[in-house]
C-alpha positions, 0 to 999 in steps of 0.5 A: 465489540467487534473492530471494523476497518475499511478500504484497506485489503487484509486489514479489516479481517485481521482486526475483526479477530480482536473482538471483545474485551479491548478497552480504550487505550488511553484508560489506566494509562496515566499521563506520561512523565515526559511530555511527548510530542505527537503529530496528527494525520487525517485524510479525506478522499475528495475536497467536498469532505472535511477532516474536522471530525477526525482531527477533533477526536485526535486533538481530544485523545492527545490532550487526555494522553498528555501529548503536545501536538506539534504538527497536523498533516491533512491530505485530500485524495484516494487512499490507493494513491501512491503520490501523497505529498502531505504523508511524504512530508510526515515521513520526512519529519519522522526521519528527522525524529521531530515527534514521538507518536503518530496518531491517526483516525483509523488505519485506512485513513493512513495505509493504502494496503496491508504491505503499506501499513506494515512498512510504515510501522516498521520505519516508524519502530526503527525511528523509535516513533510510536503509532496510534490508530484511534478508532481501532484502539491500537497503540503499537507501543502497548502489549497488544500493539506488539502482538498486532504488529507481529500478526500484521507482519506475518499477514503482509509477508503472506500477501507478498507471497501470494501476489508473487506466486500469482504473478509467476503463474500468470507468466507461465500461463501466458508463455504456455498460450504463446504470448510474448512477454516483455517490452514490444520488439521493433520488427524490421517489416522489410525482413518479414517481407523478405522471408515471406518472399523466400516461401517461409511460413508464418510460424517460421518467420515468427520463430526467426524474428522472435514474435508471434504469428499474429504479429507477422500476419498483421505486418503482412496485411499492412504491407499488402495494403 
């Protein structure tokens, strides 16, 4: 069996390495001695889609595990969006420890990126809350889930390092090309005209005012119109 994960950068290739030998996490697990409270989280990208298939599978799984479903959280919108009010409500309930498990249909229904996933998993772990992804057959409370958590943590750290390195290289490259970074500087146009009247070159004016030669040129053209 080869596990697939769509629309979540980095996660698909990671989960795919866990091919073969995985059995459904509910098998041979038995019913919990203490009734566990679980919440379901489902998401679709557009209002024309329906979460019912996700919820049907999650409800059946929760019943098989002997979990008591205390709430169902359903979001509509792109997984890449940061602003997901329903997910925010779920996290607030988690902070109040109102449930013991979060059940999702797939990782990509919940997380917008590897970093988002690992941050959420770390938050749930700190609160003593388990996280189960139905399609990937992953339970963070199981030995396999513990191993996956460790690997994803390392992957997230690597991803952050790569992004940081790209940003640093991009800034260095932009500066090497003479680009001025940061917020646009408010330039005194009369000062530009004054320096030009004194015989300053475009380069000298740019250095004096901390702007680019092209910016000086554009200002002078506007002043002559």
